[in-house]
C-alpha positions as CSV (number, residue, x, y, z in Angstrom):
1,M,-39.5,-15.6,-24.4
2,H,-38.4,-15.7,-28.1
3,T,-35.9,-13.0,-29.5
4,A,-35.5,-14.4,-32.9
5,R,-34.9,-11.8,-35.3
6,F,-35.1,-14.1,-38.6
7,G,-37.6,-15.1,-40.9
8,G,-40.9,-16.9,-40.0
9,K,-39.4,-20.5,-39.8
10,E,-36.6,-19.3,-37.1
11,I,-39.4,-17.7,-35.2
12,L,-41.5,-20.8,-34.9
13,I,-38.3,-22.8,-34.3
14,Q,-37.1,-20.6,-31.5
15,I,-40.8,-20.7,-29.8
16,L,-40.7,-24.7,-29.9
17,I,-37.4,-24.3,-28.0
18,D,-38.3,-21.8,-25.6
19,R,-41.9,-23.0,-24.8
20,E,-41.7,-26.5,-25.3
21,G,-38.2,-27.3,-24.7
22,Y,-37.3,-29.1,-27.9
23,S,-33.6,-29.1,-29.1
24,Y,-33.0,-27.0,-32.1
25,R,-32.4,-29.8,-34.3
26,K,-35.8,-31.2,-33.3
27,A,-37.8,-28.0,-33.6
28,A,-36.3,-27.4,-36.9
29,R,-37.2,-30.7,-38.3
30,L,-40.7,-30.4,-37.0
31,V,-41.1,-26.7,-38.6
32,R,-39.7,-28.3,-42.1
33,T,-42.2,-31.2,-41.6
34,V,-45.3,-29.2,-41.2
35,I,-44.7,-26.5,-43.9
36,Q,-43.9,-29.6,-46.3
37,V,-47.2,-31.0,-45.7
38,I,-49.1,-27.7,-45.8
39,K,-47.4,-27.4,-49.0
40,N,-48.6,-30.8,-50.1
41,Q,-52.0,-30.3,-49.4
42,L,-52.2,-26.9,-51.2
43,L,-50.2,-28.7,-54.5
44,N,-53.2,-31.4,-54.5
45,G,-55.7,-28.5,-54.6
46,K,-56.6,-28.8,-50.8
47,N,-57.5,-26.2,-48.5
48,V,-55.6,-26.2,-45.1
49,K,-57.3,-25.0,-42.0
50,I,-54.9,-23.9,-39.3
51,E,-56.8,-23.2,-35.8
52,G,-56.4,-20.1,-34.5
53,L,-55.3,-18.5,-37.9
54,G,-57.6,-19.4,-40.4
55,T,-57.8,-21.3,-44.1
56,L,-55.1,-21.5,-46.8
57,T,-56.4,-21.8,-50.2
58,I,-54.6,-21.6,-53.8
59,V,-56.0,-18.8,-55.9
60,T,-55.4,-17.7,-59.5
61,R,-54.3,-14.1,-59.7
62,K,-55.7,-11.9,-62.6
63,L,-53.5,-11.2,-65.3
64,R,-51.5,-7.8,-64.8
65,R,-50.1,-5.9,-67.6
66,D,-47.9,-2.9,-67.8
67,L,-46.6,-0.6,-70.5
68,K,-43.1,-1.0,-71.3
69,R,-41.6,2.1,-72.6
70,P,-38.3,1.8,-74.8
71,L,-35.0,3.4,-73.2
72,K,-34.5,7.3,-74.3
73,R,-31.2,6.4,-75.9
74,G,-30.0,3.5,-77.9
75,P,-30.9,2.0,-81.1
76,N,-34.6,1.4,-80.0
77,R,-35.5,4.3,-78.7
78,K,-38.0,5.1,-81.6
79,Q,-39.7,1.8,-81.0
80,D,-43.2,2.2,-79.7
81,P,-44.2,1.1,-76.2
82,S,-45.7,-2.2,-75.6
83,I,-47.9,-3.9,-73.2
84,V,-46.2,-6.8,-71.1
85,N,-47.4,-9.4,-68.4
86,V,-46.1,-8.5,-65.1
87,N,-47.1,-11.7,-63.2
88,K,-44.3,-13.7,-62.2
89,H,-46.6,-16.5,-60.7
90,I,-50.4,-17.0,-61.6
91,K,-51.0,-19.1,-58.5
92,S,-50.7,-17.7,-55.0
93,I,-51.6,-18.7,-51.4
94,K,-54.5,-16.8,-49.8
95,L,-55.7,-16.9,-46.2
96,K,-59.6,-16.8,-46.2
97,N,-61.5,-16.5,-43.2
98,P,-58.9,-14.9,-41.1
99,I,-59.2,-14.9,-37.2
100,P,-58.2,-11.8,-35.6
101,M,-55.1,-12.2,-33.4
102,K,-55.2,-11.4,-30.0
103,E,-52.9,-9.2,-28.0
104,N,-50.6,-11.0,-25.7
């Protein structure tokens, strides 16, 4: 059974090693390749359906704004607050039609 305490890739790699008997190198290469294929499909504007999970799609986020207040001390302390855009990334990946996970 896998007992990995790492990120998602490492967990997938460990599952391939434990359940399918892959070497670490082969499992890591397989996981990287699958993730790269999914990224390429999403970047090309296509949806990616993953059986047992749902459909990954690219969505455009709504613009978020925040009120930036000047520092309480310093040369700019008398400036008026200003509104700034907060979104780092305008596009994001969303899981649509998620399939409920079953407990083992």
